[in-house]
PyMOL Python script that loads the backbone (N, CA, C, O; Angstrom):
from pymol import cmd

cmd.read_pdbstr("""\
ATOM      1  N   MET A   1      -9.688  21.659  -8.592  1.00  0.00           N
ATOM      2  CA  MET A   1     -10.201  23.175  -9.130  1.00  0.00           C
ATOM      3  C   MET A   1     -11.240  22.939  -7.999  1.00  0.00           C
ATOM      4  O   MET A   1     -11.786  21.954  -7.502  1.00  0.00           O
ATOM      5  N   THR A   2     -11.271  24.324  -7.809  1.00  0.00           N
ATOM      6  CA  THR A   2     -12.387  25.051  -7.452  1.00  0.00           C
ATOM      7  C   THR A   2     -13.294  25.719  -8.198  1.00  0.00           C
ATOM      8  O   THR A   2     -13.041  26.745  -8.830  1.00  0.00           O
ATOM      9  N   ARG A   3     -14.636  25.025  -8.135  1.00  0.00           N
ATOM     10  CA  ARG A   3     -15.584  25.548  -8.968  1.00  0.00           C
ATOM     11  C   ARG A   3     -15.780  27.298  -8.321  1.00  0.00           C
ATOM     12  O   ARG A   3     -15.617  27.768  -7.194  1.00  0.00           O
ATOM     13  N   PRO A   4     -16.137  27.821  -9.443  1.00  0.00           N
ATOM     14  CA  PRO A   4     -16.516  29.113  -9.092  1.00  0.00           C
ATOM     15  C   PRO A   4     -17.874  29.462  -8.431  1.00  0.00           C
ATOM     16  O   PRO A   4     -18.945  29.202  -8.979  1.00  0.00           O
ATOM     17  N   GLY A   5     -17.747  30.190  -6.972  1.00  0.00           N
ATOM     18  CA  GLY A   5     -18.895  30.187  -6.294  1.00  0.00           C
ATOM     19  C   GLY A   5     -19.543  28.931  -5.586  1.00  0.00           C
ATOM     20  O   GLY A   5     -20.691  28.574  -5.322  1.00  0.00           O
ATOM     21  N   LYS A   6     -17.814  28.247  -5.335  1.00  0.00           N
ATOM     22  CA  LYS A   6     -18.548  27.261  -4.497  1.00  0.00           C
ATOM     23  C   LYS A   6     -17.692  26.686  -3.307  1.00  0.00           C
ATOM     24  O   LYS A   6     -16.519  26.991  -3.520  1.00  0.00           O
ATOM     25  N   THR A   7     -17.756  26.333  -2.730  1.00  0.00           N
ATOM     26  CA  THR A   7     -16.543  26.051  -1.814  1.00  0.00           C
ATOM     27  C   THR A   7     -16.117  24.463  -1.638  1.00  0.00           C
ATOM     28  O   THR A   7     -16.959  23.679  -1.200  1.00  0.00           O
ATOM     29  N   GLN A   8     -14.879  24.039  -1.964  1.00  0.00           N
ATOM     30  CA  GLN A   8     -14.610  22.756  -1.665  1.00  0.00           C
ATOM     31  C   GLN A   8     -15.045  21.963  -0.589  1.00  0.00           C
ATOM     32  O   GLN A   8     -14.648  22.203   0.551  1.00  0.00           O
ATOM     33  N   ALA A   9     -15.926  20.915  -0.869  1.00  0.00           N
ATOM     34  CA  ALA A   9     -16.304  20.085  -0.095  1.00  0.00           C
ATOM     35  C   ALA A   9     -15.278  18.941  -0.155  1.00  0.00           C
ATOM     36  O   ALA A   9     -14.669  18.549  -1.151  1.00  0.00           O
ATOM     37  N   GLY A  10     -15.195  18.413   1.300  1.00  0.00           N
ATOM     38  CA  GLY A  10     -14.552  17.011   1.247  1.00  0.00           C
ATOM     39  C   GLY A  10     -13.032  17.537   1.726  1.00  0.00           C
ATOM     40  O   GLY A  10     -12.827  18.719   2.002  1.00  0.00           O
ATOM     41  N   TRP A  11     -12.000  16.509   1.787  1.00  0.00           N
ATOM     42  CA  TRP A  11     -10.774  16.719   1.971  1.00  0.00           C
ATOM     43  C   TRP A  11      -9.870  17.460   0.561  1.00  0.00           C
ATOM     44  O   TRP A  11     -10.069  17.450  -0.653  1.00  0.00           O
ATOM     45  N   PRO A  12      -8.716  18.128   1.527  1.00  0.00           N
ATOM     46  CA  PRO A  12      -7.694  19.249   0.369  1.00  0.00           C
ATOM     47  C   PRO A  12      -6.943  18.137  -0.200  1.00  0.00           C
ATOM     48  O   PRO A  12      -7.150  17.101   0.433  1.00  0.00           O
ATOM     49  N   VAL A  13      -6.122  17.997  -1.206  1.00  0.00           N
ATOM     50  CA  VAL A  13      -5.098  17.300  -2.075  1.00  0.00           C
ATOM     51  C   VAL A  13      -3.900  17.311  -0.652  1.00  0.00           C
ATOM     52  O   VAL A  13      -3.295  16.257  -0.454  1.00  0.00           O
ATOM     53  N   TRP A  14      -3.741  17.986  -0.131  1.00  0.00           N
ATOM     54  CA  TRP A  14      -2.739  17.159   0.966  1.00  0.00           C
ATOM     55  C   TRP A  14      -3.224  16.138   1.832  1.00  0.00           C
ATOM     56  O   TRP A  14      -2.604  15.092   2.024  1.00  0.00           O
ATOM     57  N   LYS A  15      -4.346  16.422   2.373  1.00  0.00           N
ATOM     58  CA  LYS A  15      -4.994  15.702   3.268  1.00  0.00           C
ATOM     59  C   LYS A  15      -4.700  13.954   2.484  1.00  0.00           C
ATOM     60  O   LYS A  15      -4.087  13.021   3.002  1.00  0.00           O
ATOM     61  N   ILE A  16      -5.318  13.986   1.242  1.00  0.00           N
ATOM     62  CA  ILE A  16      -5.459  12.686   0.396  1.00  0.00           C
ATOM     63  C   ILE A  16      -3.810  12.165   0.137  1.00  0.00           C
ATOM     64  O   ILE A  16      -3.563  10.960   0.089  1.00  0.00           O
ATOM     65  N   PHE A  17      -2.876  13.058  -0.001  1.00  0.00           N
ATOM     66  CA  PHE A  17      -1.761  13.076  -0.026  1.00  0.00           C
ATOM     67  C   PHE A  17      -1.433  11.875   1.317  1.00  0.00           C
ATOM     68  O   PHE A  17      -1.384  10.646   1.377  1.00  0.00           O
ATOM     69  N   LEU A  18      -1.242  13.078   2.352  1.00  0.00           N
ATOM     70  CA  LEU A  18      -1.008  12.174   3.948  1.00  0.00           C
ATOM     71  C   LEU A  18      -1.180  10.730   4.050  1.00  0.00           C
ATOM     72  O   LEU A  18      -0.425   9.881   4.526  1.00  0.00           O
ATOM     73  N   ALA A  19      -2.555  10.604   3.399  1.00  0.00           N
ATOM     74  CA  ALA A  19      -3.603   9.246   3.812  1.00  0.00           C
ATOM     75  C   ALA A  19      -3.209   8.584   3.262  1.00  0.00           C
ATOM     76  O   ALA A  19      -3.155   7.450   3.736  1.00  0.00           O
ATOM     77  N   LEU A  20      -2.642   8.826   1.845  1.00  0.00           N
ATOM     78  CA  LEU A  20      -2.271   7.930   0.368  1.00  0.00           C
ATOM     79  C   LEU A  20      -0.959   7.357   0.485  1.00  0.00           C
ATOM     80  O   LEU A  20      -0.709   6.257  -0.007  1.00  0.00           O
ATOM     81  N   TYR A  21       0.102   8.202   1.258  1.00  0.00           N
ATOM     82  CA  TYR A  21       1.387   7.945   0.964  1.00  0.00           C
ATOM     83  C   TYR A  21       1.898   6.721   1.265  1.00  0.00           C
ATOM     84  O   TYR A  21       2.505   5.980   0.492  1.00  0.00           O
ATOM     85  N   PRO A  22       1.519   6.441   2.919  1.00  0.00           N
ATOM     86  CA  PRO A  22       1.854   5.086   3.221  1.00  0.00           C
ATOM     87  C   PRO A  22       2.109   3.419   2.114  1.00  0.00           C
ATOM     88  O   PRO A  22       2.741   2.369   1.993  1.00  0.00           O
ATOM     89  N   PHE A  23       0.747   4.537   1.403  1.00  0.00           N
ATOM     90  CA  PHE A  23       0.478   2.935   0.430  1.00  0.00           C
ATOM     91  C   PHE A  23       1.254   3.091  -0.911  1.00  0.00           C
ATOM     92  O   PHE A  23       1.361   2.110  -1.646  1.00  0.00           O
ATOM     93  N   GLY A  24       1.880   4.468  -1.309  1.00  0.00           N
ATOM     94  CA  GLY A  24       2.099   4.710  -2.094  1.00  0.00           C
ATOM     95  C   GLY A  24       3.600   4.157  -2.599  1.00  0.00           C
ATOM     96  O   GLY A  24       4.027   3.523  -3.563  1.00  0.00           O
ATOM     97  N   ALA A  25       4.431   5.078  -0.762  1.00  0.00           N
ATOM     98  CA  ALA A  25       5.685   4.099  -0.424  1.00  0.00           C
ATOM     99  C   ALA A  25       5.701   2.919  -0.615  1.00  0.00           C
ATOM    100  O   ALA A  25       6.410   2.531  -1.544  1.00  0.00           O
ATOM    101  N   GLY A  26       4.902   1.862   0.214  1.00  0.00           N
ATOM    102  CA  GLY A  26       5.567   0.558   0.111  1.00  0.00           C
ATOM    103  C   GLY A  26       4.791   0.313  -1.530  1.00  0.00           C
ATOM    104  O   GLY A  26       5.699   0.851  -2.163  1.00  0.00           O
ATOM    105  N   ALA A  27       4.235   0.082  -2.130  1.00  0.00           N
ATOM    106  CA  ALA A  27       4.059  -0.142  -3.542  1.00  0.00           C
ATOM    107  C   ALA A  27       5.207   0.304  -4.057  1.00  0.00           C
ATOM    108  O   ALA A  27       5.782  -0.686  -4.510  1.00  0.00           O
ATOM    109  N   PHE A  28       5.854   1.269  -4.231  1.00  0.00           N
ATOM    110  CA  PHE A  28       6.895   1.568  -4.869  1.00  0.00           C
ATOM    111  C   PHE A  28       7.898   0.617  -4.567  1.00  0.00           C
ATOM    112  O   PHE A  28       8.420  -0.110  -5.412  1.00  0.00           O
ATOM    113  N   ALA A  29       8.234   0.625  -3.066  1.00  0.00           N
ATOM    114  CA  ALA A  29       9.701  -0.042  -2.416  1.00  0.00           C
ATOM    115  C   ALA A  29       9.429  -1.318  -3.361  1.00  0.00           C
ATOM    116  O   ALA A  29      10.194  -1.554  -4.295  1.00  0.00           O
ATOM    117  N   VAL A  30       8.242  -2.183  -3.071  1.00  0.00           N
ATOM    118  CA  VAL A  30       8.299  -3.201  -3.778  1.00  0.00           C
ATOM    119  C   VAL A  30       8.785  -3.277  -5.324  1.00  0.00           C
ATOM    120  O   VAL A  30       9.559  -4.135  -5.750  1.00  0.00           O
ATOM    121  N   ASN A  31       8.330  -2.462  -5.927  1.00  0.00           N
ATOM    122  CA  ASN A  31       8.391  -2.276  -7.505  1.00  0.00           C
ATOM    123  C   ASN A  31       9.795  -2.317  -7.889  1.00  0.00           C
ATOM    124  O   ASN A  31      10.250  -2.972  -8.827  1.00  0.00           O
ATOM    125  N   VAL A  32      10.709  -1.264  -6.770  1.00  0.00           N
ATOM    126  CA  VAL A  32      11.817  -1.077  -7.412  1.00  0.00           C
ATOM    127  C   VAL A  32      12.800  -2.550  -6.819  1.00  0.00           C
ATOM    128  O   VAL A  32      13.802  -3.080  -7.298  1.00  0.00           O
ATOM    129  N   PHE A  33      11.996  -2.863  -5.612  1.00  0.00           N
ATOM    130  CA  PHE A  33      12.925  -4.229  -5.313  1.00  0.00           C
ATOM    131  C   PHE A  33      13.076  -5.503  -6.977  1.00  0.00           C
ATOM    132  O   PHE A  33      13.976  -6.032  -7.630  1.00  0.00           O
ATOM    133  N   PHE A  34      11.633  -5.451  -6.970  1.00  0.00           N
ATOM    134  CA  PHE A  34      11.169  -6.207  -7.891  1.00  0.00           C
ATOM    135  C   PHE A  34      12.237  -5.965  -9.532  1.00  0.00           C
ATOM    136  O   PHE A  34      12.847  -6.763 -10.243  1.00  0.00           O
ATOM    137  N   LEU A  35      12.094  -4.938  -9.570  1.00  0.00           N
ATOM    138  CA  LEU A  35      13.041  -4.393 -10.699  1.00  0.00           C
ATOM    139  C   LEU A  35      14.354  -4.601 -11.079  1.00  0.00           C
ATOM    140  O   LEU A  35      14.857  -4.842 -12.176  1.00  0.00           O
ATOM    141  N   SER A  36      15.083  -4.385  -9.331  1.00  0.00           N
ATOM    142  CA  SER A  36      16.198  -4.622  -9.240  1.00  0.00           C
ATOM    143  C   SER A  36      16.873  -6.061  -9.831  1.00  0.00           C
ATOM    144  O   SER A  36      17.757  -6.374 -10.627  1.00  0.00           O
ATOM    145  N   LEU A  37      15.551  -6.985  -8.622  1.00  0.00           N
ATOM    146  CA  LEU A  37      15.631  -8.396  -9.721  1.00  0.00           C
ATOM    147  C   LEU A  37      15.844  -9.220 -10.856  1.00  0.00           C
ATOM    148  O   LEU A  37      16.284 -10.360 -11.012  1.00  0.00           O
ATOM    149  N   ILE A  38      15.141  -7.777 -12.077  1.00  0.00           N
ATOM    150  CA  ILE A  38      14.679  -8.192 -12.882  1.00  0.00           C
ATOM    151  C   ILE A  38      16.229  -7.515 -13.460  1.00  0.00           C
ATOM    152  O   ILE A  38      16.856  -8.094 -14.347  1.00  0.00           O
ATOM    153  N   TRP A  39      16.551  -6.681 -13.048  1.00  0.00           N
ATOM    154  CA  TRP A  39      18.015  -6.059 -13.739  1.00  0.00           C
ATOM    155  C   TRP A  39      19.231  -7.238 -13.110  1.00  0.00           C
ATOM    156  O   TRP A  39      20.148  -7.487 -13.892  1.00  0.00           O
ATOM    157  N   SER A  40      19.248  -7.754 -12.116  1.00  0.00           N
ATOM    158  CA  SER A  40      20.354  -8.377 -11.831  1.00  0.00           C
ATOM    159  C   SER A  40      20.890 -10.246 -12.651  1.00  0.00           C
ATOM    160  O   SER A  40      21.693 -11.172 -12.530  1.00  0.00           O
ATOM    161  N   TRP A  41      19.403  -9.631 -13.667  1.00  0.00           N
ATOM    162  CA  TRP A  41      19.368 -11.457 -14.399  1.00  0.00           C
ATOM    163  C   TRP A  41      20.376 -10.712 -15.447  1.00  0.00           C
ATOM    164  O   TRP A  41      21.299 -11.453 -15.782  1.00  0.00           O
ATOM    165  N   MET A  42      20.416  -9.155 -16.159  1.00  0.00           N
ATOM    166  CA  MET A  42      21.389  -8.145 -17.143  1.00  0.00           C
ATOM    167  C   MET A  42      22.743  -8.334 -16.131  1.00  0.00           C
ATOM    168  O   MET A  42      23.717  -8.261 -16.879  1.00  0.00           O
ATOM    169  N   GLY A  43      23.192  -8.546 -14.747  1.00  0.00           N
ATOM    170  CA  GLY A  43      24.587  -8.596 -14.190  1.00  0.00           C
ATOM    171  C   GLY A  43      24.736  -7.549 -13.305  1.00  0.00           C
ATOM    172  O   GLY A  43      25.833  -7.401 -12.767  1.00  0.00           O
ATOM    173  N   TYR A  44      23.738  -6.722 -13.035  1.00  0.00           N
ATOM    174  CA  TYR A  44      23.457  -5.747 -12.142  1.00  0.00           C
ATOM    175  C   TYR A  44      23.219  -6.160 -10.728  1.00  0.00           C
ATOM    176  O   TYR A  44      22.541  -7.178 -10.591  1.00  0.00           O
ATOM    177  N   PRO A  45      23.635  -5.580  -9.683  1.00  0.00           N
ATOM    178  CA  PRO A  45      23.289  -5.717  -8.430  1.00  0.00           C
ATOM    179  C   PRO A  45      22.124  -6.297  -7.808  1.00  0.00           C
ATOM    180  O   PRO A  45      21.240  -5.441  -7.857  1.00  0.00           O
ATOM    181  N   VAL A  46      21.828  -7.032  -7.413  1.00  0.00           N
ATOM    182  CA  VAL A  46      20.124  -6.673  -6.298  1.00  0.00           C
ATOM    183  C   VAL A  46      20.514  -5.717  -5.353  1.00  0.00           C
ATOM    184  O   VAL A  46      21.511  -5.716  -4.631  1.00  0.00           O
ATOM    185  N   LEU A  47      19.061  -4.417  -5.503  1.00  0.00           N
ATOM    186  CA  LEU A  47      18.977  -3.484  -4.354  1.00  0.00           C
ATOM    187  C   LEU A  47      19.041  -4.352  -2.825  1.00  0.00           C
ATOM    188  O   LEU A  47      18.676  -5.526  -2.868  1.00  0.00           O
ATOM    189  N   SER A  48      19.388  -3.923  -1.807  1.00  0.00           N
ATOM    190  CA  SER A  48      19.028  -4.061  -0.544  1.00  0.00           C
ATOM    191  C   SER A  48      17.632  -3.781  -0.201  1.00  0.00           C
ATOM    192  O   SER A  48      17.127  -2.969  -0.976  1.00  0.00           O
ATOM    193  N   THR A  49      16.803  -4.231   0.781  1.00  0.00           N
ATOM    194  CA  THR A  49      15.760  -3.930   1.362  1.00  0.00           C
ATOM    195  C   THR A  49      16.011  -2.241   1.753  1.00  0.00           C
ATOM    196  O   THR A  49      15.342  -1.312   1.300  1.00  0.00           O
ATOM    197  N   GLY A  50      17.147  -2.134   2.706  1.00  0.00           N
ATOM    198  CA  GLY A  50      16.947  -0.222   2.742  1.00  0.00           C
ATOM    199  C   GLY A  50      16.534   0.367   1.246  1.00  0.00           C
ATOM    200  O   GLY A  50      15.425   0.760   0.884  1.00  0.00           O
ATOM    201  N   TRP A  51      17.578   0.316   0.609  1.00  0.00           N
ATOM    202  CA  TRP A  51      17.938   0.665  -0.990  1.00  0.00           C
ATOM    203  C   TRP A  51      16.252   1.120  -1.529  1.00  0.00           C
ATOM    204  O   TRP A  51      15.734   2.148  -1.966  1.00  0.00           O
ATOM    205  N   SER A  52      15.742  -0.412  -1.183  1.00  0.00           N
ATOM    206  CA  SER A  52      14.410  -0.318  -2.208  1.00  0.00           C
ATOM    207  C   SER A  52      13.523   0.303  -1.325  1.00  0.00           C
ATOM    208  O   SER A  52      12.581   0.864  -1.883  1.00  0.00           O
ATOM    209  N   ILE A  53      13.556   0.365  -0.056  1.00  0.00           N
ATOM    210  CA  ILE A  53      12.792   1.122   1.045  1.00  0.00           C
ATOM    211  C   ILE A  53      13.038   2.588   0.378  1.00  0.00           C
ATOM    212  O   ILE A  53      12.018   2.969  -0.197  1.00  0.00           O
ATOM    213  N   LEU A  54      14.170   3.556   0.298  1.00  0.00           N
ATOM    214  CA  LEU A  54      14.536   4.515   0.265  1.00  0.00           C
ATOM    215  C   LEU A  54      14.006   4.792  -1.560  1.00  0.00           C
ATOM    216  O   LEU A  54      13.170   5.638  -1.879  1.00  0.00           O
ATOM    217  N   GLY A  55      14.505   4.147  -2.250  1.00  0.00           N
ATOM    218  CA  GLY A  55      14.243   4.812  -3.463  1.00  0.00           C
ATOM    219  C   GLY A  55      12.471   4.539  -3.379  1.00  0.00           C
ATOM    220  O   GLY A  55      11.965   5.561  -3.844  1.00  0.00           O
ATOM    221  N   GLY A  56      11.525   3.698  -3.024  1.00  0.00           N
ATOM    222  CA  GLY A  56      10.547   3.384  -3.210  1.00  0.00           C
ATOM    223  C   GLY A  56       9.882   4.895  -2.537  1.00  0.00           C
ATOM    224  O   GLY A  56       9.100   5.451  -3.308  1.00  0.00           O
ATOM    225  N   SER A  57      10.043   5.385  -1.606  1.00  0.00           N
ATOM    226  CA  SER A  57       9.902   6.725  -0.767  1.00  0.00           C
ATOM    227  C   SER A  57       9.974   7.600  -1.109  1.00  0.00           C
ATOM    228  O   SER A  57       9.183   8.468  -0.740  1.00  0.00           O
ATOM    229  N   LEU A  58      11.011   7.867  -2.047  1.00  0.00           N
ATOM    230  CA  LEU A  58      11.258   8.645  -2.716  1.00  0.00           C
ATOM    231  C   LEU A  58      10.353   9.251  -4.134  1.00  0.00           C
ATOM    232  O   LEU A  58       9.968  10.356  -4.517  1.00  0.00           O
ATOM    233  N   LEU A  59      10.276   7.787  -4.649  1.00  0.00           N
ATOM    234  CA  LEU A  59       9.696   7.564  -5.984  1.00  0.00           C
ATOM    235  C   LEU A  59       8.297   8.105  -5.996  1.00  0.00           C
ATOM    236  O   LEU A  59       7.807   8.671  -6.973  1.00  0.00           O
ATOM    237  N   ALA A  60       7.428   7.815  -4.390  1.00  0.00           N
ATOM    238  CA  ALA A  60       5.766   7.238  -4.107  1.00  0.00           C
ATOM    239  C   ALA A  60       5.775   9.034  -3.796  1.00  0.00           C
ATOM    240  O   ALA A  60       4.627   9.434  -3.604  1.00  0.00           O
ATOM    241  N   ILE A  61       6.801  10.107  -3.718  1.00  0.00           N
ATOM    242  CA  ILE A  61       6.193  11.741  -3.365  1.00  0.00           C
ATOM    243  C   ILE A  61       5.416  11.921  -4.712  1.00  0.00           C
ATOM    244  O   ILE A  61       4.234  11.587  -4.795  1.00  0.00           O
ATOM    245  N   PRO A  62       6.205  12.533  -5.915  1.00  0.00           N
ATOM    246  CA  PRO A  62       4.937  13.195  -6.809  1.00  0.00           C
ATOM    247  C   PRO A  62       4.123  12.283  -7.352  1.00  0.00           C
ATOM    248  O   PRO A  62       3.056  12.782  -7.708  1.00  0.00           O
ATOM    249  N   ALA A  63       4.274  10.541  -7.651  1.00  0.00           N
ATOM    250  CA  ALA A  63       3.149   9.871  -8.303  1.00  0.00           C
ATOM    251  C   ALA A  63       2.100   9.673  -6.844  1.00  0.00           C
ATOM    252  O   ALA A  63       0.991   9.233  -7.148  1.00  0.00           O
ATOM    253  N   THR A  64       2.237   9.852  -5.808  1.00  0.00           N
ATOM    254  CA  THR A  64       1.109   9.679  -4.612  1.00  0.00           C
ATOM    255  C   THR A  64       0.668  11.415  -4.682  1.00  0.00           C
ATOM    256  O   THR A  64      -0.402  11.619  -4.108  1.00  0.00           O
ATOM    257  N   TRP A  65       1.125  12.306  -5.110  1.00  0.00           N
ATOM    258  CA  TRP A  65       0.755  13.760  -4.880  1.00  0.00           C
ATOM    259  C   TRP A  65       0.075  13.728  -6.749  1.00  0.00           C
ATOM    260  O   TRP A  65      -0.954  14.374  -6.549  1.00  0.00           O
ATOM    261  N   TRP A  66       0.050  13.457  -7.994  1.00  0.00           N
ATOM    262  CA  TRP A  66      -0.508  12.803  -8.681  1.00  0.00           C
ATOM    263  C   TRP A  66      -1.508  12.694  -8.420  1.00  0.00           C
ATOM    264  O   TRP A  66      -2.426  13.514  -8.454  1.00  0.00           O
ATOM    265  N   PHE A  67      -1.479  11.423  -8.050  1.00  0.00           N
ATOM    266  CA  PHE A  67      -2.834  10.585  -7.798  1.00  0.00           C
ATOM    267  C   PHE A  67      -3.742  11.435  -6.486  1.00  0.00           C
ATOM    268  O   PHE A  67      -4.966  11.421  -6.350  1.00  0.00           O
ATOM    269  N   SER A  68      -2.936  12.008  -5.783  1.00  0.00           N
ATOM    270  CA  SER A  68      -3.857  12.950  -4.391  1.00  0.00           C
ATOM    271  C   SER A  68      -5.145  13.863  -5.466  1.00  0.00           C
ATOM    272  O   SER A  68      -6.329  14.174  -5.336  1.00  0.00           O
ATOM    273  N   GLY A  69      -4.227  14.004  -6.372  1.00  0.00           N
ATOM    274  CA  GLY A  69      -5.042  15.585  -7.324  1.00  0.00           C
ATOM    275  C   GLY A  69      -5.720  14.833  -7.643  1.00  0.00           C
ATOM    276  O   GLY A  69      -6.876  14.982  -7.246  1.00  0.00           O
ATOM    277  N   HIS A  70      -5.389  13.486  -8.614  1.00  0.00           N
ATOM    278  CA  HIS A  70      -6.929  12.525  -9.850  1.00  0.00           C
ATOM    279  C   HIS A  70      -7.902  12.857  -9.117  1.00  0.00           C
ATOM    280  O   HIS A  70      -8.892  13.485  -9.495  1.00  0.00           O
ATOM    281  N   ILE A  71      -7.554  12.218  -7.374  1.00  0.00           N
ATOM    282  CA  ILE A  71      -8.873  11.740  -6.910  1.00  0.00           C
ATOM    283  C   ILE A  71      -9.635  12.682  -6.706  1.00  0.00           C
ATOM    284  O   ILE A  71     -10.792  12.634  -7.125  1.00  0.00           O
ATOM    285  N   ARG A  72      -9.102  13.886  -5.931  1.00  0.00           N
ATOM    286  CA  ARG A  72      -9.652  15.336  -5.509  1.00  0.00           C
ATOM    287  C   ARG A  72     -10.420  15.850  -6.631  1.00  0.00           C
ATOM    288  O   ARG A  72     -11.411  16.581  -6.616  1.00  0.00           O
ATOM    289  N   ASN A  73      -9.880  15.411  -7.469  1.00  0.00           N
ATOM    290  CA  ASN A  73     -10.539  16.151  -9.374  1.00  0.00           C
ATOM    291  C   ASN A  73     -12.001  14.881  -9.442  1.00  0.00           C
ATOM    292  O   ASN A  73     -13.051  15.303  -9.927  1.00  0.00           O
ATOM    293  N   LEU A  74     -11.959  13.623  -9.016  1.00  0.00           N
ATOM    294  CA  LEU A  74     -12.867  13.141  -9.239  1.00  0.00           C
ATOM    295  C   LEU A  74     -14.121  13.460  -8.435  1.00  0.00           C
ATOM    296  O   LEU A  74     -15.293  13.493  -8.810  1.00  0.00           O
ATOM    297  N   MET A  75     -13.404  13.762  -6.826  1.00  0.00           N
ATOM    298  CA  MET A  75     -14.583  14.417  -5.974  1.00  0.00           C
ATOM    299  C   MET A  75     -15.295  15.083  -6.650  1.00  0.00           C
ATOM    300  O   MET A  75     -16.466  14.956  -7.007  1.00  0.00           O
ATOM    301  N   ASP A  76     -14.282  16.066  -6.881  1.00  0.00           N
ATOM    302  CA  ASP A  76     -15.435  17.209  -7.420  1.00  0.00           C
ATOM    303  C   ASP A  76     -16.099  17.608  -8.555  1.00  0.00           C
ATOM    304  O   ASP A  76     -16.624  18.681  -8.853  1.00  0.00           O
ATOM    305  N   GLU A  77     -15.963  16.339  -9.261  1.00  0.00           N
ATOM    306  CA  GLU A  77     -16.156  15.779 -10.841  1.00  0.00           C
ATOM    307  C   GLU A  77     -17.929  15.409 -10.011  1.00  0.00           C
ATOM    308  O   GLU A  77     -18.941  15.910 -10.502  1.00  0.00           O
ATOM    309  N   ALA A  78     -17.993  14.518  -8.795  1.00  0.00           N
ATOM    310  CA  ALA A  78     -18.942  14.246  -8.195  1.00  0.00           C
ATOM    311  C   ALA A  78     -19.893  15.122  -7.856  1.00  0.00           C
ATOM    312  O   ALA A  78     -21.098  15.050  -8.094  1.00  0.00           O
ATOM    313  N   ASP A  79     -19.107  16.218  -7.111  1.00  0.00           N
ATOM    314  CA  ASP A  79     -20.453  16.725  -6.648  1.00  0.00           C
ATOM    315  C   ASP A  79     -20.725  17.727  -7.710  1.00  0.00           C
ATOM    316  O   ASP A  79     -21.756  18.399  -7.667  1.00  0.00           O
ATOM    317  N   ALA A  80     -19.959  17.844  -8.543  1.00  0.00           N
ATOM    318  CA  ALA A  80     -20.720  19.044  -9.530  1.00  0.00           C
ATOM    319  C   ALA A  80     -21.766  18.068 -10.190  1.00  0.00           C
ATOM    320  O   ALA A  80     -22.491  18.672 -10.979  1.00  0.00           O
ATOM    321  N   LYS A  81     -21.996  16.945 -10.100  1.00  0.00           N
ATOM    322  CA  LYS A  81     -23.158  16.355 -10.902  1.00  0.00           C
ATOM    323  C   LYS A  81     -24.337  15.743 -10.075  1.00  0.00           C
ATOM    324  O   LYS A  81     -25.289  15.007 -10.333  1.00  0.00           O
ATOM    325  N   THR A  82     -23.581  16.722  -8.354  1.00  0.00           N
ATOM    326  CA  THR A  82     -25.040  16.673  -7.070  1.00  0.00           C
ATOM    327  C   THR A  82     -25.989  17.976  -7.854  1.00  0.00           C
ATOM    328  O   THR A  82     -27.068  18.328  -7.375  1.00  0.00           O
TER     329      THR A  82
END
""", "prot")
cmd.dss("prot")
cmd.show_as("cartoon", "prot")
cmd.util.cbc("prot")
cmd.orient("prot")
């Protein structure tokens, strides 16, 4: 969010998203795989590495976008205090 009368300093949300997305996708891929391991105890199949990476990559898009907006908001709050 841009404050009235001020220009936004620092990176926009989309740049923060692009910087953080590889980390988010990797984290989500590992979590999807571990979730499939837990599901295997209930009789479901364990996901392959490819499916885990695909699922993690898709789930990471909205999560990383939300987190990038949160980081941008924290940057704006810190700038407002100075």
